[in-house]
PyMOL CGO cylinders between C-alpha atoms (Angstrom):
from pymol import cmd
from pymol.cgo import CYLINDER

trace = [
    CYLINDER, -0.88, -66.54, 9.92, 0.99, -66.26, 13.20, 0.3, 1, 1, 1, 1, 1, 1,
    CYLINDER, 0.99, -66.26, 13.20, 2.65, -69.17, 14.99, 0.3, 1, 1, 1, 1, 1, 1,
    CYLINDER, 2.65, -69.17, 14.99, 1.05, -69.71, 18.39, 0.3, 1, 1, 1, 1, 1, 1,
    CYLINDER, 1.05, -69.71, 18.39, 2.54, -71.60, 21.30, 0.3, 1, 1, 1, 1, 1, 1,
    CYLINDER, 2.54, -71.60, 21.30, 0.65, -72.96, 24.32, 0.3, 1, 1, 1, 1, 1, 1,
    CYLINDER, 0.65, -72.96, 24.32, 1.16, -69.76, 26.33, 0.3, 1, 1, 1, 1, 1, 1,
    CYLINDER, 1.16, -69.76, 26.33, -0.28, -67.69, 23.47, 0.3, 1, 1, 1, 1, 1, 1,
    CYLINDER, -0.28, -67.69, 23.47, -3.29, -70.02, 23.31, 0.3, 1, 1, 1, 1, 1, 1,
    CYLINDER, -3.29, -70.02, 23.31, -3.74, -69.84, 27.09, 0.3, 1, 1, 1, 1, 1, 1,
    CYLINDER, -3.74, -69.84, 27.09, -3.63, -66.02, 26.96, 0.3, 1, 1, 1, 1, 1, 1,
    CYLINDER, -3.63, -66.02, 26.96, -6.21, -65.98, 24.15, 0.3, 1, 1, 1, 1, 1, 1,
    CYLINDER, -6.21, -65.98, 24.15, -8.52, -68.29, 26.12, 0.3, 1, 1, 1, 1, 1, 1,
    CYLINDER, -8.52, -68.29, 26.12, -8.12, -66.17, 29.26, 0.3, 1, 1, 1, 1, 1, 1,
    CYLINDER, -8.12, -66.17, 29.26, -8.81, -62.92, 27.40, 0.3, 1, 1, 1, 1, 1, 1,
    CYLINDER, -8.81, -62.92, 27.40, -11.79, -64.47, 25.58, 0.3, 1, 1, 1, 1, 1, 1,
    CYLINDER, -11.79, -64.47, 25.58, -13.27, -65.34, 28.99, 0.3, 1, 1, 1, 1, 1, 1,
    CYLINDER, -13.27, -65.34, 28.99, -12.52, -61.92, 30.52, 0.3, 1, 1, 1, 1, 1, 1,
    CYLINDER, -12.52, -61.92, 30.52, -10.86, -59.25, 28.42, 0.3, 1, 1, 1, 1, 1, 1,
    CYLINDER, -10.86, -59.25, 28.42, -10.54, -56.89, 31.38, 0.3, 1, 1, 1, 1, 1, 1,
    CYLINDER, -10.54, -56.89, 31.38, -7.70, -58.87, 32.97, 0.3, 1, 1, 1, 1, 1, 1,
    CYLINDER, -7.70, -58.87, 32.97, -4.46, -56.96, 33.27, 0.3, 1, 1, 1, 1, 1, 1,
    CYLINDER, -4.46, -56.96, 33.27, -1.20, -58.11, 31.71, 0.3, 1, 1, 1, 1, 1, 1,
    CYLINDER, -1.20, -58.11, 31.71, 0.21, -58.39, 35.24, 0.3, 1, 1, 1, 1, 1, 1,
    CYLINDER, 0.21, -58.39, 35.24, -2.57, -60.71, 36.43, 0.3, 1, 1, 1, 1, 1, 1,
    CYLINDER, -2.57, -60.71, 36.43, -2.40, -62.78, 33.25, 0.3, 1, 1, 1, 1, 1, 1,
    CYLINDER, -2.40, -62.78, 33.25, 1.37, -62.99, 33.51, 0.3, 1, 1, 1, 1, 1, 1,
    CYLINDER, 1.37, -62.99, 33.51, 1.21, -64.24, 37.11, 0.3, 1, 1, 1, 1, 1, 1,
    CYLINDER, 1.21, -64.24, 37.11, -1.38, -66.84, 36.11, 0.3, 1, 1, 1, 1, 1, 1,
    CYLINDER, -1.38, -66.84, 36.11, 0.72, -68.11, 33.19, 0.3, 1, 1, 1, 1, 1, 1,
    CYLINDER, 0.72, -68.11, 33.19, 4.25, -67.79, 34.58, 0.3, 1, 1, 1, 1, 1, 1,
    CYLINDER, 4.25, -67.79, 34.58, 5.23, -64.59, 32.78, 0.3, 1, 1, 1, 1, 1, 1,
    CYLINDER, 5.23, -64.59, 32.78, 6.36, -61.17, 33.91, 0.3, 1, 1, 1, 1, 1, 1,
    CYLINDER, 6.36, -61.17, 33.91, 3.98, -58.30, 33.24, 0.3, 1, 1, 1, 1, 1, 1,
    CYLINDER, 3.98, -58.30, 33.24, 6.19, -56.88, 30.42, 0.3, 1, 1, 1, 1, 1, 1,
    CYLINDER, 6.19, -56.88, 30.42, 6.58, -60.30, 28.75, 0.3, 1, 1, 1, 1, 1, 1,
    CYLINDER, 6.58, -60.30, 28.75, 2.84, -60.89, 28.91, 0.3, 1, 1, 1, 1, 1, 1,
    CYLINDER, 2.84, -60.89, 28.91, 2.12, -57.42, 27.56, 0.3, 1, 1, 1, 1, 1, 1,
    CYLINDER, 2.12, -57.42, 27.56, 4.55, -58.00, 24.64, 0.3, 1, 1, 1, 1, 1, 1,
    CYLINDER, 4.55, -58.00, 24.64, 2.80, -61.27, 23.77, 0.3, 1, 1, 1, 1, 1, 1,
    CYLINDER, 2.80, -61.27, 23.77, -0.64, -59.63, 23.84, 0.3, 1, 1, 1, 1, 1, 1,
    CYLINDER, -0.64, -59.63, 23.84, 0.68, -56.73, 21.72, 0.3, 1, 1, 1, 1, 1, 1,
    CYLINDER, 0.68, -56.73, 21.72, 2.14, -59.20, 19.18, 0.3, 1, 1, 1, 1, 1, 1,
    CYLINDER, 2.14, -59.20, 19.18, -1.19, -61.07, 19.00, 0.3, 1, 1, 1, 1, 1, 1,
    CYLINDER, -1.19, -61.07, 19.00, -3.08, -57.79, 18.52, 0.3, 1, 1, 1, 1, 1, 1,
    CYLINDER, -3.08, -57.79, 18.52, -0.70, -56.55, 15.81, 0.3, 1, 1, 1, 1, 1, 1,
    CYLINDER, -0.70, -56.55, 15.81, -0.93, -59.91, 14.00, 0.3, 1, 1, 1, 1, 1, 1,
    CYLINDER, -0.93, -59.91, 14.00, -4.71, -59.52, 13.83, 0.3, 1, 1, 1, 1, 1, 1,
    CYLINDER, -4.71, -59.52, 13.83, -5.58, -62.35, 16.22, 0.3, 1, 1, 1, 1, 1, 1,
    CYLINDER, -5.58, -62.35, 16.22, -7.79, -59.90, 18.14, 0.3, 1, 1, 1, 1, 1, 1,
    CYLINDER, -7.79, -59.90, 18.14, -10.24, -58.00, 15.96, 0.3, 1, 1, 1, 1, 1, 1,
    CYLINDER, -10.24, -58.00, 15.96, -11.06, -55.51, 18.69, 0.3, 1, 1, 1, 1, 1, 1,
    CYLINDER, -11.06, -55.51, 18.69, -12.61, -55.18, 22.10, 0.3, 1, 1, 1, 1, 1, 1,
    CYLINDER, -12.61, -55.18, 22.10, -16.36, -55.63, 22.45, 0.3, 1, 1, 1, 1, 1, 1,
    CYLINDER, -16.36, -55.63, 22.45, -18.79, -55.00, 25.19, 0.3, 1, 1, 1, 1, 1, 1,
    CYLINDER, -18.79, -55.00, 25.19, -21.04, -58.04, 25.69, 0.3, 1, 1, 1, 1, 1, 1,
    CYLINDER, -21.04, -58.04, 25.69, -24.41, -56.48, 26.50, 0.3, 1, 1, 1, 1, 1, 1,
    CYLINDER, -24.41, -56.48, 26.50, -27.04, -58.66, 28.16, 0.3, 1, 1, 1, 1, 1, 1,
    CYLINDER, -27.04, -58.66, 28.16, -30.02, -57.94, 25.91, 0.3, 1, 1, 1, 1, 1, 1,
    CYLINDER, -30.02, -57.94, 25.91, -32.45, -59.58, 28.33, 0.3, 1, 1, 1, 1, 1, 1,
    CYLINDER, -32.45, -59.58, 28.33, -31.34, -57.31, 31.17, 0.3, 1, 1, 1, 1, 1, 1,
    CYLINDER, -31.34, -57.31, 31.17, -32.11, -54.36, 28.89, 0.3, 1, 1, 1, 1, 1, 1,
    CYLINDER, -32.11, -54.36, 28.89, -35.64, -55.59, 28.24, 0.3, 1, 1, 1, 1, 1, 1,
    CYLINDER, -35.64, -55.59, 28.24, -35.09, -57.57, 25.05, 0.3, 1, 1, 1, 1, 1, 1,
    CYLINDER, -35.09, -57.57, 25.05, -36.39, -61.00, 26.02, 0.3, 1, 1, 1, 1, 1, 1,
    CYLINDER, -36.39, -61.00, 26.02, -36.68, -62.53, 22.55, 0.3, 1, 1, 1, 1, 1, 1,
    CYLINDER, -36.68, -62.53, 22.55, -33.91, -63.36, 20.09, 0.3, 1, 1, 1, 1, 1, 1,
    CYLINDER, -33.91, -63.36, 20.09, -34.85, -64.58, 16.62, 0.3, 1, 1, 1, 1, 1, 1,
    CYLINDER, -34.85, -64.58, 16.62, -32.58, -65.91, 13.90, 0.3, 1, 1, 1, 1, 1, 1,
    CYLINDER, -32.58, -65.91, 13.90, -34.09, -64.84, 10.63, 0.3, 1, 1, 1, 1, 1, 1,
    CYLINDER, -34.09, -64.84, 10.63, -33.20, -66.40, 7.28, 0.3, 1, 1, 1, 1, 1, 1,
    CYLINDER, -33.20, -66.40, 7.28, -33.73, -63.92, 4.43, 0.3, 1, 1, 1, 1, 1, 1,
    CYLINDER, -33.73, -63.92, 4.43, -33.89, -64.93, 0.78, 0.3, 1, 1, 1, 1, 1, 1,
    CYLINDER, -33.89, -64.93, 0.78, -33.74, -61.95, -1.53, 0.3, 1, 1, 1, 1, 1, 1,
    CYLINDER, -33.74, -61.95, -1.53, -36.52, -61.94, -4.12, 0.3, 1, 1, 1, 1, 1, 1,
    CYLINDER, -36.52, -61.94, -4.12, -34.29, -61.16, -7.07, 0.3, 1, 1, 1, 1, 1, 1,
    CYLINDER, -34.29, -61.16, -7.07, -30.61, -60.57, -6.61, 0.3, 1, 1, 1, 1, 1, 1,
    CYLINDER, -30.61, -60.57, -6.61, -30.49, -58.24, -9.63, 0.3, 1, 1, 1, 1, 1, 1,
    CYLINDER, -30.49, -58.24, -9.63, -33.17, -55.89, -8.25, 0.3, 1, 1, 1, 1, 1, 1,
    CYLINDER, -33.17, -55.89, -8.25, -31.25, -54.84, -5.17, 0.3, 1, 1, 1, 1, 1, 1,
    CYLINDER, -31.25, -54.84, -5.17, -27.51, -55.05, -4.64, 0.3, 1, 1, 1, 1, 1, 1,
    CYLINDER, -27.51, -55.05, -4.64, -26.21, -57.08, -1.73, 0.3, 1, 1, 1, 1, 1, 1,
    CYLINDER, -26.21, -57.08, -1.73, -24.37, -54.01, -0.43, 0.3, 1, 1, 1, 1, 1, 1,
    CYLINDER, -24.37, -54.01, -0.43, -27.57, -51.95, -0.48, 0.3, 1, 1, 1, 1, 1, 1,
    CYLINDER, -27.57, -51.95, -0.48, -29.47, -54.66, 1.42, 0.3, 1, 1, 1, 1, 1, 1,
    CYLINDER, -29.47, -54.66, 1.42, -26.68, -54.98, 3.99, 0.3, 1, 1, 1, 1, 1, 1,
    CYLINDER, -26.68, -54.98, 3.99, -26.55, -51.22, 4.48, 0.3, 1, 1, 1, 1, 1, 1,
    CYLINDER, -26.55, -51.22, 4.48, -30.29, -50.77, 5.07, 0.3, 1, 1, 1, 1, 1, 1,
    CYLINDER, -30.29, -50.77, 5.07, -30.79, -53.87, 7.22, 0.3, 1, 1, 1, 1, 1, 1,
    CYLINDER, -30.79, -53.87, 7.22, -27.76, -52.93, 9.35, 0.3, 1, 1, 1, 1, 1, 1,
    CYLINDER, -27.76, -52.93, 9.35, -29.44, -49.62, 10.13, 0.3, 1, 1, 1, 1, 1, 1,
    CYLINDER, -29.44, -49.62, 10.13, -32.31, -51.38, 11.94, 0.3, 1, 1, 1, 1, 1, 1,
    CYLINDER, -32.31, -51.38, 11.94, -31.44, -51.13, 15.67, 0.3, 1, 1, 1, 1, 1, 1,
    CYLINDER, -31.44, -51.13, 15.67, -32.98, -54.52, 16.57, 0.3, 1, 1, 1, 1, 1, 1,
    CYLINDER, -32.98, -54.52, 16.57, -30.78, -56.33, 14.03, 0.3, 1, 1, 1, 1, 1, 1,
    CYLINDER, -30.78, -56.33, 14.03, -27.65, -57.36, 15.92, 0.3, 1, 1, 1, 1, 1, 1,
    CYLINDER, -27.65, -57.36, 15.92, -25.83, -59.28, 13.21, 0.3, 1, 1, 1, 1, 1, 1,
    CYLINDER, -25.83, -59.28, 13.21, -26.06, -59.55, 9.44, 0.3, 1, 1, 1, 1, 1, 1,
    CYLINDER, -26.06, -59.55, 9.44, -24.36, -62.60, 7.95, 0.3, 1, 1, 1, 1, 1, 1,
    CYLINDER, -24.36, -62.60, 7.95, -24.17, -63.26, 4.21, 0.3, 1, 1, 1, 1, 1, 1,
    CYLINDER, -24.17, -63.26, 4.21, -24.46, -67.06, 3.95, 0.3, 1, 1, 1, 1, 1, 1,
    CYLINDER, -24.46, -67.06, 3.95, -24.50, -69.84, 1.39, 0.3, 1, 1, 1, 1, 1, 1,
    CYLINDER, -24.50, -69.84, 1.39, -27.50, -72.16, 1.37, 0.3, 1, 1, 1, 1, 1, 1,
    CYLINDER, -27.50, -72.16, 1.37, -31.27, -71.88, 1.41, 0.3, 1, 1, 1, 1, 1, 1,
    CYLINDER, -31.27, -71.88, 1.41, -31.10, -68.19, 2.38, 0.3, 1, 1, 1, 1, 1, 1,
    CYLINDER, -31.10, -68.19, 2.38, -28.92, -65.30, 1.33, 0.3, 1, 1, 1, 1, 1, 1,
    CYLINDER, -28.92, -65.30, 1.33, -28.68, -63.74, 4.80, 0.3, 1, 1, 1, 1, 1, 1,
    CYLINDER, -28.68, -63.74, 4.80, -28.96, -64.79, 8.41, 0.3, 1, 1, 1, 1, 1, 1,
    CYLINDER, -28.96, -64.79, 8.41, -29.96, -62.03, 10.82, 0.3, 1, 1, 1, 1, 1, 1,
    CYLINDER, -29.96, -62.03, 10.82, -29.91, -62.04, 14.60, 0.3, 1, 1, 1, 1, 1, 1,
    CYLINDER, -29.91, -62.04, 14.60, -32.82, -59.89, 15.75, 0.3, 1, 1, 1, 1, 1, 1,
    CYLINDER, -32.82, -59.89, 15.75, -33.72, -58.93, 19.32, 0.3, 1, 1, 1, 1, 1, 1,
    CYLINDER, -33.72, -58.93, 19.32, -37.12, -57.75, 20.47, 0.3, 1, 1, 1, 1, 1, 1,
    CYLINDER, -37.12, -57.75, 20.47, -38.88, -57.07, 23.75, 0.3, 1, 1, 1, 1, 1, 1,
    CYLINDER, -38.88, -57.07, 23.75, -41.39, -59.88, 23.15, 0.3, 1, 1, 1, 1, 1, 1,
    CYLINDER, -41.39, -59.88, 23.15, -43.00, -61.74, 20.24, 0.3, 1, 1, 1, 1, 1, 1,
    CYLINDER, -43.00, -61.74, 20.24, -45.43, -58.95, 19.42, 0.3, 1, 1, 1, 1, 1, 1,
    CYLINDER, -45.43, -58.95, 19.42, -42.51, -56.50, 19.32, 0.3, 1, 1, 1, 1, 1, 1,
    CYLINDER, -42.51, -56.50, 19.32, -40.67, -58.90, 16.99, 0.3, 1, 1, 1, 1, 1, 1,
    CYLINDER, -40.67, -58.90, 16.99, -43.76, -59.04, 14.76, 0.3, 1, 1, 1, 1, 1, 1,
    CYLINDER, -43.76, -59.04, 14.76, -43.74, -55.23, 14.59, 0.3, 1, 1, 1, 1, 1, 1,
    CYLINDER, -43.74, -55.23, 14.59, -40.04, -55.18, 13.65, 0.3, 1, 1, 1, 1, 1, 1,
    CYLINDER, -40.04, -55.18, 13.65, -40.58, -57.91, 11.09, 0.3, 1, 1, 1, 1, 1, 1,
    CYLINDER, -40.58, -57.91, 11.09, -43.62, -56.32, 9.42, 0.3, 1, 1, 1, 1, 1, 1,
    CYLINDER, -43.62, -56.32, 9.42, -42.67, -52.65, 9.56, 0.3, 1, 1, 1, 1, 1, 1,
    CYLINDER, -42.67, -52.65, 9.56, -38.93, -52.77, 9.15, 0.3, 1, 1, 1, 1, 1, 1,
    CYLINDER, -38.93, -52.77, 9.15, -37.61, -56.02, 7.69, 0.3, 1, 1, 1, 1, 1, 1,
    CYLINDER, -37.61, -56.02, 7.69, -40.41, -57.05, 5.31, 0.3, 1, 1, 1, 1, 1, 1,
    CYLINDER, -40.41, -57.05, 5.31, -40.58, -53.46, 4.05, 0.3, 1, 1, 1, 1, 1, 1,
    CYLINDER, -40.58, -53.46, 4.05, -36.97, -53.58, 2.81, 0.3, 1, 1, 1, 1, 1, 1,
    CYLINDER, -36.97, -53.58, 2.81, -36.49, -53.65, -0.96, 0.3, 1, 1, 1, 1, 1, 1,
    CYLINDER, -36.49, -53.65, -0.96, -35.69, -57.07, -2.37, 0.3, 1, 1, 1, 1, 1, 1,
    CYLINDER, -35.69, -57.07, -2.37, -36.86, -59.18, 0.58, 0.3, 1, 1, 1, 1, 1, 1,
    CYLINDER, -36.86, -59.18, 0.58, -38.38, -62.45, -0.61, 0.3, 1, 1, 1, 1, 1, 1,
    CYLINDER, -38.38, -62.45, -0.61, -38.76, -65.53, 1.58, 0.3, 1, 1, 1, 1, 1, 1,
    CYLINDER, -38.76, -65.53, 1.58, -38.18, -65.44, 5.33, 0.3, 1, 1, 1, 1, 1, 1,
    CYLINDER, -38.18, -65.44, 5.33, -37.64, -68.17, 7.90, 0.3, 1, 1, 1, 1, 1, 1,
    CYLINDER, -37.64, -68.17, 7.90, -37.66, -67.41, 11.64, 0.3, 1, 1, 1, 1, 1, 1,
    CYLINDER, -37.66, -67.41, 11.64, -36.18, -69.46, 14.47, 0.3, 1, 1, 1, 1, 1, 1,
    CYLINDER, -36.18, -69.46, 14.47, -36.78, -68.26, 18.03, 0.3, 1, 1, 1, 1, 1, 1,
    CYLINDER, -36.78, -68.26, 18.03, -33.81, -68.87, 20.32, 0.3, 1, 1, 1, 1, 1, 1,
    CYLINDER, -33.81, -68.87, 20.32, -34.75, -70.87, 23.41, 0.3, 1, 1, 1, 1, 1, 1,
    CYLINDER, -34.75, -70.87, 23.41, -31.33, -70.90, 25.10, 0.3, 1, 1, 1, 1, 1, 1,
    CYLINDER, -31.33, -70.90, 25.10, -27.73, -70.11, 24.25, 0.3, 1, 1, 1, 1, 1, 1,
    CYLINDER, -27.73, -70.11, 24.25, -24.52, -71.82, 25.25, 0.3, 1, 1, 1, 1, 1, 1,
    CYLINDER, -24.52, -71.82, 25.25, -21.13, -70.30, 24.66, 0.3, 1, 1, 1, 1, 1, 1,
    CYLINDER, -21.13, -70.30, 24.66, -18.79, -73.06, 23.56, 0.3, 1, 1, 1, 1, 1, 1,
    CYLINDER, -18.79, -73.06, 23.56, -15.04, -72.50, 23.59, 0.3, 1, 1, 1, 1, 1, 1,
    CYLINDER, -15.04, -72.50, 23.59, -13.43, -72.13, 20.19, 0.3, 1, 1, 1, 1, 1, 1,
    CYLINDER, -13.43, -72.13, 20.19, -10.65, -74.27, 18.73, 0.3, 1, 1, 1, 1, 1, 1,
    CYLINDER, -10.65, -74.27, 18.73, -8.08, -72.97, 21.20, 0.3, 1, 1, 1, 1, 1, 1,
]
cmd.load_cgo(trace, "trace")
C-alpha cells in the first residue's frame, strides 16, 4: 500500500474525472510543475494505484439501450469449473462484466442489449445455453449515477 497525500488524492480524483488531462494542466491546477506532477502520476502508476487506461464507451449511443444485471447461480459447482464458466461467458460480446460474488448467486453479469427482445435473444441463445447455468435473476437498469469513490 502506498502512502497518499492530499495532492496525490486530488490528482487521482482529477484523472478519474478526465484521464486525458496533461501533467502540465494538472500541475497548474494543483500547484505543481509539469515534471513534479508527472513524477507523482508515474509513482502512482508504478505502485498499482492505476490499473490501466479505459475508454468509457456510451453503449446507448452505439444502439444498446438496455442494460441488465443478471444474477447467475450455477446448477452444480462440480459439473463445470468456475474458470470454464468465466471463460465462456466472457466470450459473449453483450456481457460487459463478469463478477464472481458471494451471496444468493455465484456470478453477477452486466449485459447490454439493443432492446428487451434483443436481451431475451441473448439470454435464451447464449447465456441459458451455457453449461452449468442454474437459476437466473434479472434486474433492468433504469438509470445510473457515478458516485465518487473514497478519495
